[in-house]
C-alpha positions as CSV (number, residue, x, y, z in Angstrom):
1,M,3.3,17.9,-27.3
2,K,0.4,18.4,-24.8
3,E,0.0,14.7,-24.3
4,G,3.6,13.6,-25.1
5,L,4.7,12.6,-21.6
6,N,1.4,10.8,-21.0
7,A,1.7,8.9,-24.3
8,A,5.3,8.1,-23.6
9,I,4.5,6.7,-20.1
10,L,1.6,4.6,-21.4
11,S,3.6,3.2,-24.2
12,G,6.7,2.6,-22.1
13,D,8.9,4.7,-24.4
14,L,11.7,5.3,-21.9
15,A,13.9,7.5,-24.2
16,L,11.0,9.8,-24.9
17,I,10.0,9.9,-21.2
18,A,13.5,11.0,-20.4
19,E,13.7,13.6,-23.1
20,L,10.3,15.1,-22.3
21,Y,10.9,15.1,-18.6
22,R,14.3,16.8,-19.0
23,L,12.7,19.4,-21.3
24,G,10.3,20.1,-18.5
25,E,7.1,19.3,-20.4
26,P,4.2,20.0,-18.1
27,P,2.5,16.7,-17.0
28,A,-0.6,17.3,-19.0
29,L,-2.2,14.0,-18.5
30,Q,-5.9,15.0,-18.3
31,S,-7.0,13.0,-21.4
32,V,-6.4,9.6,-19.8
33,Y,-5.6,10.1,-16.1
34,P,-7.2,13.4,-14.9
35,D,-5.0,15.4,-12.6
36,F,-2.3,12.8,-12.5
37,S,1.4,13.7,-12.3
38,P,3.8,11.5,-14.3
39,Q,4.5,9.1,-11.4
40,F,0.7,8.5,-10.9
41,A,0.4,7.7,-14.6
42,A,3.3,5.4,-14.3
43,I,1.6,3.5,-11.4
44,E,-1.5,3.1,-13.7
45,A,0.7,1.9,-16.5
46,C,2.4,-0.5,-14.2
47,E,-0.9,-2.0,-13.3
48,D,-2.1,-2.1,-16.9
49,H,1.1,-3.4,-18.5
50,G,3.1,-5.0,-15.6
51,S,6.3,-2.9,-16.1
52,V,7.8,-0.5,-13.6
53,L,10.4,0.9,-16.1
54,A,8.6,4.2,-16.6
55,L,8.2,4.6,-12.8
56,A,11.9,3.7,-12.3
57,L,13.0,6.3,-14.8
58,L,10.8,9.1,-13.5
59,L,12.1,8.5,-9.9
60,R,15.7,8.4,-11.2
61,L,15.0,11.7,-13.0
62,G,13.9,13.3,-9.7
63,A,10.1,12.7,-9.5
64,D,8.8,13.0,-5.9
65,P,7.8,9.6,-4.5
66,N,5.7,11.3,-1.8
67,E,3.8,13.7,-4.1
68,R,0.1,13.8,-3.3
69,H,-2.5,13.3,-6.0
70,A,-5.5,15.7,-6.0
71,S,-7.4,12.9,-4.1
72,G,-4.8,13.0,-1.3
73,D,-3.2,9.6,-2.2
74,T,0.5,9.2,-2.8
75,P,2.2,6.8,-5.4
76,L,2.9,4.4,-2.5
77,L,-0.7,4.3,-1.4
78,M,-1.8,3.8,-5.0
79,A,0.7,0.9,-5.5
80,A,-0.5,-0.6,-2.2
81,Y,-4.2,-0.4,-3.1
82,R,-3.3,-2.2,-6.3
83,G,-1.0,-4.7,-4.7
84,L,2.0,-4.0,-7.0
85,P,5.1,-5.5,-5.4
86,S,7.7,-4.1,-7.8
87,A,6.2,-0.6,-7.7
88,L,6.1,-0.7,-3.9
89,A,9.8,-1.9,-3.6
90,L,10.9,0.8,-6.1
91,L,9.0,3.6,-4.3
92,L,10.3,2.5,-0.9
93,S,13.9,2.4,-2.2
94,H,13.4,6.0,-3.4
95,G,12.3,7.3,-0.1
96,A,8.5,6.9,-0.2
97,D,7.0,7.3,3.3
98,P,5.7,3.8,4.4
99,A,3.6,5.4,7.2
100,V,1.7,7.8,5.0
101,R,-2.1,8.1,5.4
102,G,-4.6,8.5,2.7
103,P,-7.6,10.8,2.7
104,E,-9.8,8.1,4.3
105,G,-7.2,7.3,6.9
106,D,-5.9,4.2,5.2
107,T,-2.2,3.4,5.2
108,P,-0.2,1.2,2.8
109,L,0.0,-1.4,5.6
110,S,-3.8,-1.5,6.2
111,A,-4.4,-1.8,2.5
112,L,-2.1,-4.7,2.1
113,V,-3.3,-6.4,5.3
114,G,-6.8,-6.2,3.9
115,Q,-5.6,-7.9,0.7
116,G,-3.9,-10.7,2.7
117,R,-0.5,-9.8,1.1
118,V,1.9,-11.1,3.9
119,D,4.9,-10.8,1.6
120,L,4.3,-7.1,0.9
121,V,3.3,-6.4,4.5
122,E,6.6,-7.8,5.7
123,M,8.5,-5.6,3.2
124,L,6.6,-2.5,4.5
125,L,7.3,-3.4,8.1
126,V,11.0,-3.6,7.7
127,C,10.9,-0.3,5.8
128,G,9.3,1.6,8.6
129,A,5.5,0.9,8.5
130,D,5.8,-0.7,11.9
131,R,5.1,2.8,13.2
132,T,1.5,2.4,12.1
133,L,0.9,-1.0,13.7
134,E,-1.2,0.5,16.5
135,E,-3.0,3.2,14.5
136,R,-6.7,3.0,13.7
137,T,-7.1,3.3,10.0
138,G,-9.8,3.7,7.4
139,F,-13.6,3.9,7.8
140,T,-13.7,1.0,10.3
141,E,-11.1,2.7,12.6
142,S,-9.4,-0.7,13.0
143,T,-5.8,-1.6,13.7
144,V,-4.1,-3.8,11.2
145,L,-4.2,-6.8,13.6
146,E,-8.0,-6.3,14.0
147,I,-8.3,-6.3,10.2
148,A,-6.4,-9.6,10.0
149,A,-8.4,-11.1,12.8
150,S,-11.7,-10.1,11.2
151,K,-10.6,-12.1,8.1
152,L,-9.2,-15.1,10.1
153,D,-5.9,-14.5,8.2
154,I,-3.7,-16.8,10.3
155,A,-0.5,-16.1,8.4
156,M,-1.1,-12.3,8.6
157,I,-1.9,-12.5,12.4
158,R,1.4,-14.4,13.0
159,S,3.4,-11.9,10.9
160,L,1.9,-8.9,12.7
161,L,2.4,-10.4,16.1
162,R,6.0,-11.1,15.2
163,A,6.4,-7.4,14.2
164,G,5.1,-6.3,17.7
165,A,1.4,-5.7,17.1
166,R,-0.5,-5.7,20.4
167,T,-3.4,-8.0,21.2
168,V,-5.0,-5.3,23.3
169,A,-5.2,-2.0,21.5
170,L,-3.9,1.2,23.0
171,D,-7.5,2.2,23.7
172,G,-8.2,-1.1,25.6
173,R,-10.1,-2.9,22.9
174,K,-9.2,-6.6,22.7
175,V,-8.3,-7.7,19.1
176,V,-9.9,-11.1,19.8
177,D,-13.2,-9.2,19.8
178,S,-12.7,-8.6,16.1
179,L,-12.9,-12.2,15.2
180,P,-16.0,-13.1,13.2
181,A,-18.6,-15.5,14.7
182,R,-17.6,-19.2,14.8
183,K,-18.9,-21.4,12.1
184,G,-20.2,-24.2,14.2
185,A,-18.6,-26.4,16.9
186,V,-15.6,-27.1,14.7
187,D,-13.9,-24.1,13.2
188,P,-10.2,-24.7,12.9
189,A,-9.4,-21.2,11.5
190,W,-11.3,-19.5,14.2
191,D,-9.6,-21.7,16.9
192,A,-6.2,-20.9,15.5
193,A,-6.8,-17.2,15.4
194,F,-8.2,-17.2,18.9
195,G,-5.3,-19.2,20.2
196,L,-2.8,-16.7,18.6
197,L,-4.6,-13.7,19.9
198,T,-5.1,-14.9,23.4
199,S,-1.6,-16.4,23.9
200,G,0.3,-13.5,22.3
201,M,1.8,-16.0,19.9
């Protein structure tokens, strides 16, 4: 039974997951996912197989959506790093903290802005991640608007400005300074980003 819960999660056997979880089987998942609790294994299974059913069941049975992995990440951070929309929605609906920070200072919002996932960013913003709009995150110590500007992600810039992101950071840095160098005399993406960041929308 040592790997029973692990095997049940990986195979998507919901009846066995429920039985083992209720019996209190320790989450001995070391063979495939070292140091992972059941909900972390479920995030991995969601990425591998595209199904959130195991995660949904674990959350329904009382698994903590804010549990930290040994690395310092939470299930929501893991789902954000992997860009898993259904897992993100499920975790948020079960009380996962949208403003959580990972061990390197990343937030779910900064991870998804970096991936250009406007749809998921907007979901996070309405669920409370707007509290992290002005925070500097990750190794680059950038705000999410600076991340979007550095990628010339016009749709993301618009979305973040609508949510209240500032074009001048709290420390006085101008977000427009995060734009990459222009690519010649004609650079429509650069011009559009510059226009948004200097006009405030």
